[in-house]
N, C-alpha and C positions, 0 to 999 in steps of 0.2 A: 023220474027222470031227470024231470023239465031242471033241479036243484046240483045237477052231479057235478062232481069236483070243483062247488064255489067254494069258499070259506070256511063252511062247515065244516065241525074236525071231531070226529067222534072222540068221546074220554080212551085215553090207550089202557093196552092191556090192562089188568089187576095186578101185573108183575112188569117191572123194566126187565130189560134186557142189560144180560151179566156184562157190567164191563170190566174185563183183565185189565188194570194200569197200571203202569208203576206210579204214579203221577202222587203228590205229596197228598196226606186226607186232607179234606175239607177239612175236619175240626182242628187241623193244626193250627195252632196259632202262638206263634214265640217269635225269640230273637235269636237268626243265626248266626252262626261265625261271623260272616259275611257284614255282619251289622244292618241286613233288610228284614223287614216285619211282613211275614207273609200271615195274612189274616182274610179267610174264604168266611164271609158272611152268608151267602148261602150255596147250595149247592148247584154247581154247574153242569148243565144240559149235558147230553151223552151228545157224543158226535153223532152215531148215526138214534135219528128220531122220527119212530115208527108213528105215523097219521092213518090210520081210518079212514075213507072217503065213506061221508054220507053217501049212501048209492045201494039199490037194493035191485041184483038186475031182473026184468020179469023174467028169463029164462037162463040159462047155462051162458058162461064165456066158455070159451071155445079155444080164442087166440086173442091176442090182446099186440098192438103195436103203438108205438107214441116218438115222436121228434118233430123238433122246434115246435114245441106248442098244439100240435095238432096228433091227438088221440082217434085212435082208430077198435075197436074189439067186434068178436064176431059173438052173435051170440044166438043159439039155437039152431038152428040147421041152416036158415036161411036169412038170416036179418044181422047188418053191419050198422052199429054204432060209429057216426061221426062226433067230436065233440072238438067244439076250437077254447082251449084252456083259458084265454082271453076274454071269453065269451062262454061261460060254462053253461048258463043258464037257457043254450039256446045249443040243443044240442040235435043232430039230423039223424035220421033214421030212414036205413034204406032196403027193401027187400033185392034180396038178389035174381030171384023170379026160378033159381035150379027146382024143377020137378025130381029129377031121378032121386038117385039114391048118394047124391055127389055131399060131399062137408068141403067142408074150408080144411085145407092142410099146415098151408101157414100165409104168411099176412108182414108184406116186407114195404114200407111206406123209407121212403128219401128222404136224407139231410133237411130239403126245406120243406118237406111236411106238404107236397104237393102231389105227389104221384106214389098212389096207390097199388101192389100187385097184391092177388090173392092167386095162391094157389091150390086148387082143389084137388083131394080123393083122387079124380078120374083124367089125371096127368093132362088139366085143362089149368090153364089161366084167365083171370079177366082184370080189368085194366078199371080204376077207378079215380081220376081228377078232382082234384079240393074243389073248383070252381064249378063240377058240375055234379047230376044225379042222376047223371048217365051210366050203369055197369054193360065196358064194354068188352067184349072177347077177343082174346089173345091168337087169334088162329093159327100164327105161325109157330108157338108156341106149344100145341097141343099135340100131345103126347109123351111128352114129359115131363115128369114129377117135380117140379123145384124143390130145390132145399137151400141154396143160398143165391144173394142178388150181391153185387158189389159196384153202387153206385158209381156217378162217373161225379165226383165235388165240386172241377173246375169246370166245368162245360153246363151242366145242370140248369134246368131254368124254370122257372112256375108250368111251361108248357111241351117244354121238352128237357127227355131227361139225357141226350147225348151218348154217348156209346159207353153201352154197358155190361158187364159181365153176369152169365147167369149158370149157376151151376144145379146141377142136374144128382137125381140119387142112381143113377149108373157111372157119376164118375167122369159126367163130361162137360165141357166150359163151352158157353156157346155168348157167342159178340152180338147185341140186340138192340136197337132203340126203339124208344116210344115215345113218339109226339099226340098229345093232345088235342088236335086239332082235327077236322073230318076229313082231311084230307081232297084227295080230286073225284072227280064222277069215277073213276076206275079204281081206285084206290081207297077204298071208305074204313080199314083198319090201320089202327093207332100203331101195332108195328111195321116200324120202318123196314125191318131186316131182321133176320136170326138167323148166325152164321158159329157151325162150330171152330173153336179157335184150339182147344187142344182135350186134351182124357190126361184123370189122374185114378192112379191102381194103387192097389194094397196086395202084396204077394202074387203080383201078376194076376190079379184080377180087377174088373172094375170096382171103385169103391164110393161112395155118395162123398158129395166136394158138400162135408159141414157146412164152412165157413169162405168166403170170400171178401178180400179186401183191397181195393186201389186205393194207391197213393202216387204224389207228387214232389221229387225233392229239385234240387238247385239243378242247375246245366240239363233242364228240360227230361231229367231222369224220371223214370214212370218206377213203383215199387207193385209188386202182387204178391200177396200172401194167401193162399190157400191152403186149407185142411181137412185132412179126410178123417176118421175114424180115429188112428194112431200115428197119422204119417203131416206135417208140416211145409208146404214146398214156399221157396220163395223164385218168382222172378223180376229180373231186373234189366230195364232196357234206355234208350234213349230214341226219345218223338223228334223227329225235326220239326224248327220249329214251322206254323202255320199248317201243321197235318195232322193238328189234335185231331179232329173229325173223321180221318181215318182210321181210326179203333185200336185197336192192340191187337193187332194179329202181328204185325210186325217185333212185339217184345215176345213174345212166346217162340217166335221163330230166330230171334236173335241168337248168337253164342253165349255160354252161358257156364262156362268154365270155370270162371272167377266166383261163383256160388256153386254151395254143396243144392243139389238139386231137390231133398228134401230131410228131415230130420223126424228119425223114426224111434216109436216106444212100443215098449214089446207087448203092453195089453191093452184091449183092446173091451170097449166097456156099451159098445153099439154107436156111438154118438159122441163130436165133442163139440166145442162151443169155444168160440178164441173173441176180447174184449178187445180194445183200446184205451187209450187215455189220452184225451186232448185237453192242454189248459187254455186253448184260446179257439172259437168258432170258426171256422173253416181255414186252422193253423192242422199243420201235420201232426200226428200224436206221435206224443214222446215216447209211451209205454204201451203193453201187450200182456195179455196172460190166457193161457190157453189151457182150458182145461178138459185135460184127457185121462186117459184108463188109470195112468200112471201117481198120476196127482196135477198138480197144477205148473204151468211152466211158464216164468214171469221173467222180466229183464226188460230192458231200453233198446227204444231203434235208433241204430244209427244209422245215418243214408249216408253218412261222410266212407263208412270202411265200404272196402275191393270186396270182402272174402264174405263179410254175412252183414245182413241187413238187422239180424239181431245181436246184442250187446251186454254182458253184464247177465245173462242171464242162470236163474237158477230152479230148481223143481222143488214144492212143497208139496211134501209125500200126507197124501191124507191121514186125518187121525183116526185110531182103529174103532171109534163110533159108527164111521162112516163105512158101511156093508153094502158092498152091490148089488144082495139081493134082497134088499126091501128098503134099504137108505142109499139107495143111488143119487148123487151129487146132479143136479139139470139145469142148472144156469151158472152164469156167472157176470159180474160188474167190476172193472178195475176204476179206481178214485184215483186222484193222488199219492195217495201212502197204505192204500189196503186193496182188496178185491176181496168182494162179497159172493161168498159160495150159496148159495139155493138148496136146499136139501128138502125133502118131501113136507117136511113140519119148523121147519127151521131156517134162519139165516146166519152164518159165521162169516165173521170178518176178520180180514189175516193180514194183518201190517206186513208188506213187502217188504222194510226196512229189516226187519227180524225173523218173518216166518214166524212171528207170536198170535195167534187166536185172540184177539183185544175184547170183541163180543160174540156174545150169542145168540140169535134171539128168539124164542120158540112161540110159535104159534098156537092158538089155540084149534083143538079139534074140533069145533062148530062150523069153521069156514072149511073145513075141507082140506084136501089136497094140494099144496102150494103147486102152480102150472107152469109158473114163468117170471122172470125178473131180466125187467128192461130199462136201461139209462137212457134220459130225455138231453145229448149233448146240448142241445140250447139253455138250457135251464138248471142240467146240475142234478134232477132230483130223478132217483129210481123207482120205479117203479114194479111192483109184484101183486098178482092175481091168485085169485081161486075161483073152482066156479061158482062161489057166491059173492064173493067180495072183490076189490080194491083197497093196496094199500099205497101207501105212498113213504119212502123215506126222505126227510132233508138232512145233506150232512151239512153239521155246526164247526168251525174251527176246528177243520181235519189235522191242523198243522201242529195243535195247543202245543203234544208232547212229542213232535217228531225232533225235537233237538237234545233231549234225553236220549234217545235211542242214535243220535248220530253222536252224542258225547260215549255212551257208554262202547261204540264200537271206534272213538277216537277221531269220530272226521269233525274235526272240529269247528272246522270254516262253515262246514254245510252248517253243522246246528249251529251257529252265530245269525242263518240268515234267515229261523226260522223263532228266534227268541229277540230280533233287534228292538222291540217294542216292549219286553219283558224286563227291567232292569235287573228286578230279584234272579230272574233264571241269568241272563247273559252273567252276572257278576258269579254262579255257580258254576258256568259254563269257562269262564277264565280264569275259573283258582283250578277248576279240573285242567282244564290246557298247562297252564304255567306248572302241576304240579307233574303232570306227565312230561312238558317237555326238561323240567328238575334233575327227574329221574331217567331219563335217556340224556342229561349232560348236558344238555341244547340249553347251557344257561343264559345267552343274552334271550333267546324266545320267550323265557319262562320268567325273566325279569320284566318284558315287555306288557304280558302277560298278569303279572303280578300287580303291577304298577295300575291296573283298569279296574283290580279287582278292591273289593272296601274291606279286604283282610287287616290283620291287624300289620301295622307299618313294623313294629319293633319285630315281632316275629320275622316279618320276609327279610328285612336287614338283615338281624342275625344266622338264618340261614345261610344267605349267600356268604357273612365272614368264616360262620364254620367251613363253609366250604373252598373260601379262601378264593372268592371271585370277585375280585376287584371291581372287573369291567365289566358284570353283570352288576355287582352295586349300581355303581356309577349308573349304568342303563335305566335299573330302577329307580334310584333317582329322581334323573332327567324328567323322567316319562312321571313321576307323579309330583315332581315341580310343574312341570306343564299343566297338569290338571288340577292344580290347585286356582280355588277362584284368587282376586287380589285382596277380599277384607281379609283370606286366613294370613297375614299376616305375619304371627310368630310361624309357624309351619314354613313359610318361605325363606324366612331368615333362619331358621334350623339346617334346611337343605340345602340354600345356597351354600352357607360356609359351609355345610359338611362335604360340597360338590368341591369347592374349592380345596379343602384339603387333598379329595381324593386324586386332582386333577395333577397337584402340584407335587404328590410324591411319588403319581405317574411318570410325570418328566425328569424327578429326580433319578428314575431308575431308567427311565431311556436314556438321558444323559450322559450315565457312566458308560454306559454299553456303545460305543462307535460302533459296531456293525447296525444297529439300530437306525438310524440317522432319519430314515424316510418316515418310518412310525414315526420319532421323536417327532418330528414337522408336521406331519399331519397330529398328532395328540394337541401340539402348541395349537395350532391351527384353531381345532377346534375349542379347547381351554379359551381362545382371544375369543370366538364367537358366542361361547357361551358368557365372557366378561361385559362383551358388547349387546348381547341382547336388550330387545326394550322392551320384553314385558318384564325381564325383573330388575330395570333401572333403579325405579325408588328404593329396593333392598337395598343394592347393590352402594348406593348412594349414602345411602342412611348407615350401611354398615360397613360404609368404605373404611375405616380405622381399623375395623377385626381385619378385614382382607389386606388392609398394610402390612398389618403382623403379619398374618400368614406366611405374604409373600417374604417379609422379611426375613422372616424365621428359616426359608428354607433360598433363603440368597438368590431369587432369582428377580436379579435387577432387571431384565429387559421388558418382564412381562408386569414388573409395578410401573414402569414409565408407561405402559402400552396402559393399563390402568388409570393411572395418572391423568392419562389424555383422552381417556372416556370419559372420566369423572368431569372433567375440566378442572382438575386440579392443576393450572400448567405453572404455580409456583414450585411445585415436590417436580415436576421434569427441568424445569431453568433448573432450578439448582441442583439437580443431578447432571444434566451437562456443567455445570462451572465446576462441582467439583472433580470433573476428570475433563479439564479445562478444553473442553468441546466449545469456547464462547459463541460460535458462528453459529451451532446447532441448538444456541440457547435465545441467540438473536432473532435466527428463525422463528425460533416459536412465541416468542415475545410478539415481533410485526406479523405473524400470523393472524394468532388472537386479537392483538391493539387490547389489551387489559392494562388503561392507567397508572395503576396501582402500581401490577408490575415492573413496569415502566420505571417509576418512581423507585421502587424499592434496589433492583439490580442494575442500574444505568450507571451508578458506581463503579461497580467491579467492572462491568463490560466497556465503562469510559478507558481503564486504564488499558486496556488489550485490545480493541478494535474501536478508537475511537472514529475512524471516517465511517465505519459501518454503523456505527452507533445514531452519529450525529443523522446523519442519511435516514434510517429510520427514524428518528426525532421530526426530522422533517415531513417528513412523507406522513405522521403523525396531524401534522399539521397545528389547529388550535385546539385537537381534543386534548392535548397537553399542556399543562400548566407551566411556564417556565421557570415559574418559581422555584415551583418542586425539585426543579434536575441541577437547581445551582449546587446542593451537594456533590453531585455527579460532576458537575464543570469543576470545582476547586478542587477534585481530587487528585491531584496531580502525582504521577508517578516519576522516577527518578531516570526509568528510558521511556524511551519513546516523546518525551515531555516536549520538547518543541510542534508534532504534530497533534499534540494533545491540546495543546493550544492555540492551533492554528484551526484545528477544526471548533473550540470554544469562541472564538471568534468567531467562526461562520455560520455558527448556531446562534449568539447575541444579535449578529447582525440578520440574521434570517427573521428572529423575532420583534429585534424594532423597527427592521423594514415593511418588510413583509406581512406579518400578522399584525401590525402596529401597536406592540405592546406597549401600556404606560405603564407598567408599574415598576412603580421606584428601584425598587431591589433589583433590577434586569439593568437599567439605564445605568445606575450606580455600577453594579457590576460593568458595564462595558466599558465604561469609563472608568474604572480600572486597570483594565487588561490594553486599550489603549494606552494609558500612562506609562504601563509597563512595558510592555513586549510590541504596542503598535503606535506611537506619539506622532506619525506622522496621520492618521487620521482621528488626534485628539480633535486638532480646533476646529476641521470639517466638521465633527460630527458637534461639536459645542455649536457652529457659526449656523448648521440647517437645522438645528432641533428649537429654533426660534431667540425670540431678543424680548419675549414679556416674558414674565415671571408664571403668569399664569400657563403660557402654555409649556412652558417644561416640566419636563418628567422624575430629570434625576433631582439630586440634592443637592443647591445650588453651595452650601455652604464645606460640603463634603467635595464637593467638586473643586471648590477654592483650596481649601486643604490640601489635594490630592494632587493639584497642577501647580503649588507654590513648592510641594516637599520635592519635585521632581526638576523646577527652575523654570517652568514652564511659564513666562511672563507676560506673552501675549494673551496665550489663556485665561491668566487671571483678570488681563484688563476686560476680556472679554465677560468674565465673571461678573465680576466690576461694575460693568454695566449695566448683568442684566438684574444685579440687585440694586441697583441706583446709588449706589457708593463711587458719585462723580469725580467728589475729590477724591478717594485712595486709586481710581481709576484713572486722573489723573497723571494721581504723583509717578504710579508704575509706568504709564506709561509714556512718561517722559524717559526713564531709565532703558526705555525702547525707542521708541523715536518720537520725533515734534508731531510730525504728520496724526501719530496714531494719538494722539495728547488731544489735539485741537478737536478730532472726529470724537472724539469724549465731552471736550469742553462745552460741544452745541447742544447736545442732547437735553439739560434740562430748558426748555423752552419755555417753558412758565413761567418761571424763577430766573429773571435778567437780574437780581442779585448774586444769584448763585454761582450764575453763566459769565460775571465779570470778574468776579472769584476768581476762577477756573482760567479763563483768559491773561489774569495775574499771573498766576501760578506761571502759566506758561512763558507769559514775558520775562518775568525774575529771572524763570530756567535759562531762556535767550541773552538775556543780558547781562547775568553774572557767571554764568555758566558757559552756556561757548561764548561768551563776550563775541555774539554779531549783530551792529548794531541796525546792519538794514534786514537780515529778520525779524528785529524787533518792532522796523517799523511794517513790517508784511503781519506782522500780528494785529495792528492799528487800520488796516485795511481789510484784516477778515473778521474784525469781529467790531459793530460801529457801537457796542457800547463803551470801549476804550478811548480815552482821549491823551494827548500827547503829556495834560501833568499829571496821567496817571502814573505813564511808566518811566519819567522822567527821575524821579527818587532811586529810582533801579542803577541809572548809567551816574559813571563816578565824576566826584567834584570838578574834575579838570578834561572832560569829553569837548571835542571843539562843538560847534553848534551849527556848522555847516549843514550835517547828519540829519539834524534836525529843522532847517530852516522850511521848508517846505511843510512842513506835517505845522509847526508853529501855526504860520501864514494862516492856512488852511483853518487852523483851529479858532484865529481870533478873527477870521470871517464867520464861523458858526455862532461865536459869540454872539456878534452884532447883530445877525440877522435875528437871533432869539430877542435880542433886546428892544429889537423894531418893533417885532412880534406882542411882545408883551406891554408895551407901552398901548399900542392898536386895542388892543381886549382892554387896558384902564380906561380909556374914550369910551368904547363901547360903555363898560360899566356904568362910565358914570353916567352917563347918557342915558339907562336904564333904569338908574335909580332916582332920577329925576320924574321918569313922568310915571312908575309909580308911586310918589310922594301926591301926583295931580291927581291921578285913581281915588289915592285914599280920599282926598280931602273933597274930590267932587263924593264920595260915598256916604260922604258924614250927612250932608245936605240931602240926601235922597229919601221921601219918605212914599208913605201909599197909604190908601183911603181903602177903611173897611165900613162897608153899610150897615145898618143895623142887622139887614135880616142877611147877613152871610151867615152858611153855616160849615160847621167844620165836613171839611172831606170824607175825614174815616168816621163817625158815628150819625151824621146829618143833622145836627142837633145845632141851635142856635149857638154862634162862633161867639159871641161877647160875653155870653159870659160866667167863664171861667178863663183863664189865660191862654193866651191863644199865641203859632207863629205864623207869620206869615212871610212867604218866601218871593223870588223876583219872576218864576213862573205864575203865577197867581195861585198854588193852591195855599188854604191854610188849612191848620190844625190845633185843636187844645193840644193843650204841653203833656196831658196827659195819654191823649190818643194817639199821639204824633212816638211817643214810650213805646206802648205797646207794639205798635208798625214797625218800628223799627228796630227793638231788641231782638226779634228773633233772625235777623239777618245780619249780627254782631258776631265778632269773631269770638271764640272761647278769651282771649285778652282782654279784647274793652269789653265783655261783657263782664270780666269781673272789677277791673276798673270800675266801670257804672256802678255795679254794686256797691263796692267801698264809697264813692262820692256821694250815692245816695245815702249812705250811712252817715258821713260829714257833715250833709247837708241837714239831715234830722237834727244830730247833735247839736247843728250850732244854731239853729231855730229854736231848741227847747234852751239853749241860752242867752237868747235872744229874749224869750217871754218871759226868762227870770229876772229880766232887771225891771219891768213893769210891777214886781210886786213888791209892797214894802217892807226894810231891811229890819231888822232887830235891833235893839238898841245898844245893845252891848258890840255890837260891830258895825257901829256906825264911823267909827278909825278906820273903820276899812273900805271908805270909802271912796279914796284916791284911785284903791286898787281895781274896784269893780269902774270906775268911771276909765282906767287905761282895758280891764276886759271888752268892756264894750266895743269901744276903739277897735282893738285887735277880732273880736269876733263877727264885725263889722267887716271888715274885710277881708275876712275868711269864707265868709256865707256867699261875699260876689263871688270872689277866686270860684269857690264850689261850684256856683250855678253858670259860671262862665266858661268850667272844663267839661259840667253837663252837657252844655249848647255845645261845644265843639264838637262832642260824640256823636248826639241824639238831631242836632239843627245844622250839620253840617251842607247838606242838601238835599232837596225835598227827596220824600223817600218816592212816590212816584214817578219822577221826572229823572232822578241822579241813577250812579250808575248800582245802589241796590236793588234796585228793579230790572238793572241786567244781568245783573246777577244772578240772581233767585229765576232767572227764564227755566233753568232746568229743575226747580224742586217740586215734588207735588204738593196741589192745593190744600192734601190733609197727611203730615204729620203721620209714615206708617205706622208707628210704636202706639198712634191713638187712630187709627184707621179703623179697628175692629169697635172698638165704642164707639165710635163714629156713627159707622154702620148700624148700629142694634138702634141707635140714639134716633133711626129715619123710621125702622121699621114700625 
């Protein structure tokens, strides 16, 4: 007994329960019409899986109760066994201590598993709490044979039951309360009170209360269901808040006109049993099943209805094999979709959805007759016992086939609830629903369902086409499109194109029907929403040419423009507006999207019609536009409104030059040309502010000169000549305009006095010969200090009087006298300086230096007198070759080259000198005079060469002269030889 109800499981019966089901065979392996593959690798376990508990009772099992994992059973005459299913190896056995002939009539265990009421056949009752070993008598209950108990699920605790209802074999319903506490000195009984609240009858006689159930609904409503052998009573009432402890007497006394007092069936089999299904622990039951003489009454519980608590009631008639004489039903249990009916030798499972027997489990005769079937609401297990054995049913995936039953009943929404995690079943269900809707001409609903299935696309599409249901076809294609993955590009392209065609056909039909303007607008909005869908944007963009062709073939211009905007194909939109002379709309699109390329393309035509708005748009774009690319639009003058266009052209060019500071030559040249033709008063101002140096000018000077010359703007030409440095041309042209202008030009070549004098002579000649104004000619002399009176005298006529030049001539003679005096003084100073130099030279010829024998070279530190040497005034002494090596690196390239050449000449002269001392051949004695001549020439050449070399290398001391100062920033080691020098030190 110690191992009872642990996880030991006896091998199942030699034969499995027969499962009557419409499920597909487990051996079916294949591809269905939906595209799903149905593969069963092993046989599924049955819904109701029976297990025999490894338990052999020492005595016969009389009664059995289980709730909240607490199991109680009556063994033999006087033994009670309690087992906590969480601790099955710790059973608790209690002796009732009854010595009379009384036996246990029924056991009642509350929903918490804490309170056990034992009804005895002698009309007595005992009470046992889970936390005690002491069996206590319920003295107030004595004299009543208890048949049923209605527990209080709301107020019941482990120590107190709260108000409960008790049904007796005489049809009386009592209200009572049991407390597990010991009570006071004067009241030690566990039963707090026991009072009658109602009585039930059948055919005018008291009838036993077979079952009683108490439930609480919304708004403090209380529902009580009580059954007799062939009647089902309903009681409903409202309990005031806070008065729950007052009991149920008020429920029975309240007016019950809205509910029938009872529901009766004609046949009586001596007892009945009602069972309830609760989806969650401590929640209200959702369904009921009542086993009575005529069959099983089952249905739903509706706590909202006023006329009856029961709804969707059906009666399941007993099958022919159930014979009340020897095969009477004993007990019933209700699950979510089935009720189990206990017969003496078997269990039948009947589906509540269709009333079909889905399972029939026959028990072996060796275990004896089946006595009772009980369901534990806490664990959902179903328990059955005989006198010798205990069995347990596991309910596994009870809803696995429910979807098929709902589907066969055309309750598709309910069916979907039970196959959401089974795609192959959901596909079959949707296909069935779609077919059902199609047959009932609910085409749109059918399309929505078909789109969610894996049925062949072509078959479904043809089905709607044959039925001429374009709206349903469109709905099907839309749903199908939304279900496609982004990787299925081919299918998406096909559906998008097809849907576009369907929409356009629909819009064409609606547009021709004036009475359907509202539907037309709705369809258009739907079509545009489809075109602007972000999910299919990539497909629409890649196939935009096809979409454009479709829109064009249907003549749907408005939607073509809308689609172009979505695709950001603004060029097409602008072209459309331009073709319809809606230039403002075209410019609005341009300005909104700021596409530079489109500005360049459409500005020429827009400039012809709305120049001011176009220029405003250009100015708003600012530096994002390249003005050079807008020149075609600027030069595209039209016959109408050309004045305004020219004005706007100048406005934009001035914006580019003065605000954007554009430096492109083409822009400045074009502005010059416009100024020259249409706004000459701004031309000279522009040239002046553009700058006076060629490097600052952004326009073409030659082009500007030609332009100004063509239009006769001489002053502007003078300005351009000045910038170009053509001062003679500037003066010549300025003399045609104004002498003062010519004077300003003549002073410009500041570094070239000869040119300035020439320019001023031009001005003087013009003044004398052209204007014949002697006074002005004299002013020229005062304006330019380079001109003398003798320079301009030739320009005057031969017979002009000297009075006008008297002052100028006197001034000129005074300047000459002053200059002669300055020259005399300079000559005297030069003569004195030459005399001192001659004296210094004579003194230097007599100067000498003393060199001691021990003196050493300042460069090599070897004795000085061993080789030719140099002595400097500073005292430094160098060998000739040492000084050469020291000075050479510091010489310039030119002097280095010259020194190399003189070295070669010196070597050649030395060779010639040596050849003089060799004996000449006899045959050449005649050339003696020539040789003597060569000797003299060679000697002079050699001395001269040595003197030139001295001038280069010995002009100053290498340590004290400028060479040393200039070499201060040079590195000690040549950078090109640094690595070589560095490696030599390592």
